[in-house]
C-alpha positions as CSV (number, residue, x, y, z in Angstrom):
1,X,-11.3,-16.8,-63.2
2,X,-12.7,-20.4,-62.4
3,X,-15.7,-20.3,-59.7
4,X,-14.4,-23.2,-57.0
5,X,-17.1,-25.1,-55.0
6,X,-18.4,-23.8,-51.3
7,X,-18.1,-26.7,-48.3
8,X,-21.4,-28.3,-48.6
9,X,-21.1,-28.6,-52.6
10,X,-21.6,-31.7,-54.2
11,X,-19.1,-32.1,-56.8
12,X,-18.9,-35.1,-60.1
13,X,-15.2,-34.5,-60.6
14,X,-13.9,-36.5,-64.4
15,X,-13.3,-39.9,-63.7
16,X,-14.4,-40.5,-60.5
17,X,-17.3,-43.1,-60.6
18,X,-19.4,-41.3,-57.4
19,X,-20.0,-37.7,-56.0
20,X,-18.1,-35.3,-53.8
21,X,-18.7,-33.3,-50.3
22,X,-16.9,-30.3,-50.3
23,X,-15.7,-30.5,-46.7
24,X,-13.0,-27.6,-47.5
25,X,-14.0,-24.1,-46.9
26,X,-14.3,-21.2,-49.5
27,X,-10.9,-19.8,-48.1
28,X,-9.3,-23.1,-48.7
29,X,-10.7,-24.1,-52.2
30,X,-9.7,-20.8,-53.8
31,X,-6.3,-22.1,-54.3
32,X,-8.4,-24.8,-56.7
33,X,-7.9,-27.8,-54.6
34,X,-11.0,-29.4,-52.4
35,X,-10.8,-31.6,-49.7
36,X,-13.9,-33.7,-50.1
37,X,-15.4,-36.9,-48.5
38,X,-17.4,-40.0,-51.1
39,X,-21.3,-39.8,-51.3
40,X,-22.2,-43.2,-51.5
41,X,-25.6,-45.1,-52.1
42,X,-25.1,-47.5,-49.2
43,X,-22.1,-47.9,-46.4
44,X,-22.4,-50.1,-43.1
45,X,-23.7,-47.8,-40.0
46,X,-20.9,-46.0,-38.2
47,X,-20.8,-42.6,-37.0
48,X,-18.3,-41.0,-39.3
49,X,-21.3,-42.2,-42.1
50,X,-23.4,-39.5,-42.8
51,X,-26.6,-40.1,-44.0
52,X,-28.3,-37.0,-46.3
53,X,-31.2,-36.4,-48.2
54,X,-31.3,-32.6,-50.2
55,X,-33.9,-31.9,-52.8
56,X,-31.0,-33.0,-55.5
57,X,-28.9,-35.5,-53.4
58,X,-29.5,-38.6,-51.6
59,X,-26.6,-40.9,-49.7
60,X,-23.9,-41.8,-46.8
61,X,-21.2,-39.6,-46.7
62,X,-18.3,-41.8,-45.7
63,X,-16.2,-39.4,-43.0
64,X,-12.7,-41.2,-42.9
65,X,-12.2,-41.1,-46.3
66,X,-11.6,-37.5,-47.7
67,X,-9.7,-37.0,-50.3
68,X,-7.7,-33.6,-51.1
69,X,-8.4,-33.3,-55.3
70,X,-6.8,-30.3,-57.3
71,X,-9.0,-28.7,-59.6
72,X,-6.3,-27.3,-61.8
73,X,-5.9,-30.9,-63.2
74,X,-9.7,-32.4,-62.9
75,X,-12.5,-31.2,-65.0
76,X,-15.5,-30.4,-62.2
77,X,-19.1,-29.5,-62.0
78,X,-20.9,-28.8,-59.0
79,X,-24.4,-30.9,-58.9
80,X,-26.2,-29.4,-55.9
81,X,-25.7,-28.4,-51.8
82,X,-26.6,-29.5,-48.7
83,X,-28.5,-27.1,-46.1
84,X,-25.9,-25.9,-43.0
85,X,-27.2,-28.5,-40.4
86,X,-26.1,-31.2,-41.9
87,X,-23.0,-29.5,-43.3
88,X,-22.6,-29.0,-39.2
89,X,-23.1,-32.5,-38.2
90,X,-20.3,-33.8,-41.1
91,X,-18.1,-31.1,-40.0
92,X,-18.1,-32.6,-36.2
93,X,-17.7,-35.9,-37.3
94,X,-15.0,-35.2,-39.3
95,X,-13.8,-33.0,-36.0
96,X,-13.8,-36.1,-34.1
97,X,-11.3,-37.9,-36.4
98,X,-8.7,-35.4,-34.9
99,X,-9.5,-34.4,-31.0
100,X,-7.3,-34.8,-28.5
101,X,-8.1,-37.4,-25.5
């Protein structure tokens, strides 16, 4: 059985040149798919571009570029993890994209 990533994990996926932050929950990820946002080294200032800095990962999460990845068809590895408070900030930014007026 494959151990799929958890929300808050930083992953590297084969043939993708940047790392990704897993934003979907463990319940969602257990089926082999994840929703993730790119972790970039440089980005323009924006409320949806959130800087992270942990012991193993530094970068800017691009919240508006969420994508679905099927991990049954791609090799991946977990390379790091952000803390709960950073994940809460990112989750709030993503939720803000879909809020009602």
